[in-house]
C-alpha positions in Angstrom: 26.8 -7.6 -6.2 23.7 -9.8 -5.9 22.8 -11.9 -2.9 21.0 -15.2 -3.4 17.5 -15.6 -1.9 18.6 -18.3 0.6 21.3 -16.0 2.0 18.9 -13.1 2.1 16.3 -15.2 4.0 18.9 -16.3 6.4 20.0 -12.7 7.1 16.4 -11.5 7.4 15.5 -14.3 9.8 18.2 -13.1 12.2 16.5 -9.7 12.3 13.1 -11.4 12.5 14.1 -13.1 15.7 15.9 -10.1 17.1 12.9 -7.7 16.6 9.9 -10.1 16.4 9.3 -9.2 12.8 6.7 -10.9 10.5 8.1 -14.0 8.7 9.9 -13.7 5.4 7.0 -15.6 3.8 4.3 -13.2 5.1 6.3 -10.1 4.0 7.0 -11.6 0.6 3.4 -12.5 0.0 2.3 -9.0 0.8 5.3 -6.9 -0.4 7.4 -9.0 -2.7 10.6 -8.6 -0.8 12.2 -11.5 -2.7 12.9 -9.0 -5.4 15.7 -7.5 -3.3 18.8 -8.7 -5.1 21.7 -6.7 -3.7 24.0 -6.9 -0.7 23.6 -4.3 2.0 24.5 -3.7 5.5 21.1 -2.2 6.1 18.8 -5.1 5.3 15.9 -3.7 7.2 16.1 -0.4 5.4 15.9 -2.1 2.0 13.0 -4.3 3.2 11.2 -1.2 4.5 11.8 0.7 1.2 10.4 -2.2 -0.9 7.3 -2.3 1.4 6.9 1.4 1.0 6.8 1.0 -2.8 3.5 -0.8 -2.4 2.2 1.8 0.1 3.2 4.8 -2.1 1.6 3.1 -5.2 -1.6 2.5 -3.3 -1.6 6.1 -2.1 -1.3 7.3 -5.7 -4.2 5.1 -6.7 -6.4 6.3 -3.9 -5.4 9.9 -4.6 -6.6 9.4 -8.2 -10.0 8.2 -6.8 -10.2 11.2 -4.3 -9.1 13.8 -6.9 -10.1 12.3 -10.3 -9.3 15.2 -12.5 -7.0 13.2 -14.8 -8.3 9.7 -13.9 -8.0 7.1 -16.6 -11.4 6.4 -18.4 -11.5 2.9 -17.0 -12.2 4.2 -13.5 -14.7 6.9 -14.4 -17.9 4.8 -14.1 -16.9 3.8 -10.6 -15.8 7.3 -9.6 -19.1 8.7 -10.9 -21.2 6.2 -8.9 -19.0 5.9 -5.8 -21.0 5.4 -2.6 -20.5 7.4 0.6 -19.4 4.2 2.3 -16.7 3.7 -0.3 -15.7 7.4 0.0 -15.3 7.0 3.8 -13.3 3.8 3.3 -11.0 5.4 0.7 -10.4 8.3 3.0 -9.6 6.0 6.0 -7.2 3.9 3.9 -5.6 7.0 2.5 -5.1 8.5 5.9 -3.6 5.4 7.4 -1.3 4.7 4.5 -0.3 8.4 4.4 0.6 8.2 8.1 3.0 5.3 7.6 4.4 7.0 4.6 5.3 10.1 6.7 7.0 7.9 9.3 9.0 6.3 6.6 10.3 9.7 5.4 11.8 10.2 8.9 14.0 7.1 8.3 15.3 8.5 5.1 16.9 11.2 7.2 18.3 9.2 10.1 19.0 5.5 9.9 18.1 3.4 13.0 17.9 -0.4 12.7 15.4 -0.5 15.6 13.2 2.1 14.1 13.3 0.3 10.7 12.2 -2.8 12.4 9.4 -1.0 14.2 8.2 0.5 11.0 8.3 -2.8 9.2 6.0 -4.2 11.8 3.7 -1.2 11.7 3.4 -1.1 7.9 2.7 -4.9 7.9 0.0 -4.5 10.5 -1.6 -1.4 8.9 -1.6 -3.0 5.5 -3.2 -6.2 6.8 -5.8 -4.3 8.8 -6.8 -2.3 5.6 -6.8 -5.2 3.1 -10.4 -6.3 3.7 -11.6 -2.7 3.2 -9.3 -2.2 0.1 -10.5 -5.6 -1.3 -14.2 -4.5 -0.9 -13.5 -1.2 -2.8 -11.8 -3.1 -5.6 -14.7 -5.4 -5.9 -17.1 -2.5 -6.0 -14.9 -0.9 -8.7 -15.4 -4.0 -10.9 -19.2 -3.5 -10.7 -19.9 0.2 -10.6 -23.5 1.3 -9.9 -25.6 2.4 -12.8 -25.9 6.1 -13.2 -29.2 7.3 -14.4 -28.9 9.5 -17.4 -31.1 12.5 -17.3 -33.2 12.7 -20.4 -33.2 16.1 -22.0 -36.6 17.2 -23.0 -38.1 20.2 -24.5 -41.5 21.5 -23.6 -42.2 24.1 -26.2 
């Protein structure tokens, strides 16, 4: 059964007040929670799961940059010319997102409305603190450095 967006916002706003959560608008702009279209008694769990989709996707992307064995060709010029500063940023973002991902796994085992709310706040805050760094990496990716090709020469 689907729930309409107005009703979902109303239900979320009750939890927002109870646990001092980010606004529906802020979460939706960052994590597209308006795509939740089913009724549930565990609203915060579903919100957290949707948020974690973005975190897990971002981790996968960063993993590809860190371990580019089968990276798509579109990223290779950036990967080959990546700066130490970008490497450090990628590692930091990866570590921080990985940490919240691990906390999320705990909630897959045991449900707790309060812990769901705490993790929603934490994921939201971590994501927003990392966005400027992530944005900078994405901009650098669009304009990778030029790699000097070594000319082969034969002195014979």
